[in-house]
N, C-alpha and C positions, 0 to 999 in steps of 0.2 A: 417720464424723465428720471434720470438717475439722481438719487438723494445725494446731497452734499453734507458731510459732517467734518471730517478732517482730511487734510491733504498735506503730504510732504513733497515739495516740488522744487526742481531746478528753476531758477529765476533767469529771465531774458529781459534786456532793456531795450527800449525804443525811446531815445532821449530827444523827444520833440513835443512842443506844445501844439495845441489845436490840431490833434491828429483827426482828420475828418473821415467820414465813412467811405468817401470815394478813394481815399488812400488805403483804407482797411481792405476794401473789395472793389476795385475799379468797375465802372459801369459796364464795360464789355463782357463781363463774366456773370452777368445777372439774368441770363436767359435760361439757366437751368431751372427745372420746376420742382426739384426735390431739395430738402434742406442739406443734404451731405454733398461732399465733393468740392466744397468751396475753399477748404483749407489750402489746397495747392496754390490758390490765387491770392492768399493773404498777403498784403503789402506788396503786391506784384510789381508795381512801378518802382518800388524802392529796393526790391530784391534782384530785379533783372533790368538790364539796359535795353535799348531799343532793338538790338539784334538778338535779344533773348538770352544774353550771356549773364552769368551770375555775378553780381556786384559783391565782391568778397568782404568789402568794408562794412556791409550792413550786418548788424548783429545776428539776425536769424539765419544768415548764411555761414556763420562761423561755427566750427566744430564744437567749441565750448558751450554753445547754447542749444545744441541739438537734443530734443527731447524735453525742452522746457515745458512746464505746465503753469507757471506764474509769469505774467507779464507786468512789468513796471513802465510807466510812462508819465508824461507831465500834464499840466492843467488843461481842462476842456477836452478831454478824450472823448471821441465818438461824435464830435460835432458835425454839422453839415446836414445832408438829407437823412430822412427817418428810416432808411432801408434796413429791414430786419436781417438781410444778408450779412451785415457786419458781424453780429454776434455769432451767426451760423459759421462764418469763415474762422473766427477766433476759436470757436469750440471745435470745429472740424480739424483744425491745425493741431489742437491738443492742450490749448490754454483752458484752464477752469477757473483762474482767478486773474483779474486785472486790477492793478493798484495805480491810483493817480490822485492828485489834489482835488480834482474835480472832474465831473463827467457831463456831457449833454444829457438833458433829462430823457429824451426818447430812447437814446441808446442805453442809458442806465436802466430804465425800465424793461427794455427788451432783453437785457442780460439776464434778468431773474426768470423771465419766461422760457429761457433756453438753458438753464442750468449753469450759468456763469455767475460767479460771486465777484462783484465790482466793490472795491474797498476804497474809501476816501480817507486819505491821511494828510497831514499838514505838509506844506512845501519842504519844511526842514526834515520831516520824517522820510519823505520820499527821497530827498537828496541823500540822506543817510543809506537808504537801500541802494541808490545808484552807486555810491562809493564802495559799499560792501561788496556788491556784484562785481564791480570792476576789479577790486583788490584781490578777490578769492575766486579762482576758477572752479566751477562746479558749485557755486554758492546756492544754498537751498534755504527755503522758508518753510516753516510748518504753520499751516493755516488751521486754526480751531474755530469752526463757526459756532459750535455749542457754547464756547466760552468768549467768543469774539476777541481772539487772541492771536497775534502774529508773533513768532519766535524763530530764533536760529540757534546753532549749536555753539555760538560764541557769547551768549548771555543776553542777546537782544530780546525784548519783550515789549510789544506795542499792543495796547487795547484799541480796538476800533468800534465805531458806533454803526449800528444798522437798525432800521425800522423792524420791529418785532414781527409784523405781518409778512414782510419779505423774507426775514430770516427763517420763518417757519415753512414758507414756500420751498426754500432750498433744503432745509432739514428733512422735509417730507417728500421731496422730489415731485412737487406739484406744480403744473402750470394752470392757466385759467380753466382748462377743460377738466383737468384732474380735480381741481377744487370744487367744480360743479358736480362731478361724478361722486363726490362724497355724500352728496344729498340725493342719490339716485332713488332711494326708497320714498323719500318724501315727495319727489317729483312724479314718480310713478302713482303714487297714491292720489295726488292732486289731479293728475290727467284721468285716472279712473273715475274719480268723483266728478270731474267735469264732463266726462263722456256720459256718466249715469244721468246727470241732470239734463244733458241735451236729448237723450233718447229714452227718458223715463215715460 
């Protein structure tokens, strides 16, 4: 997994509360067996109509938000089913950071396992980001995970909280398997000792 330290990225808004995982990646696209390729289906039923035509009013279909790597949304982002495909789709589309006032627990945990930084801010702080994103085309945020700081080139600075264990996961580019492999020597030694006892 790619380590996350700092990111300067274009911000894209999805101004809705209770964005559930079926909206993030609809169920008809869950047949793929690999983690990649889901980005094209992100928010599919909001981006395209029933005839497959682009819905131009949806932010991710607008030219000003193309190439965004920071997503802002409203409370309870990632609710609904526990499908890990949701962060896969977000990551595959190009987002590395999701900012919202609150997240569903399973989605929140799955973000860290897939190299995405979910940031919880107050309703007021998120509203400020929505206003800045709307007012300034090409609005970018600098995300500094080492110092837990969001900033822009207009003087905005927001500190955010994050559990240290999860912060280290992202800083070191570790998932659960990577964390386990850090102890490979100790695991090998234990297995060898166990083997020796069985066959001594």
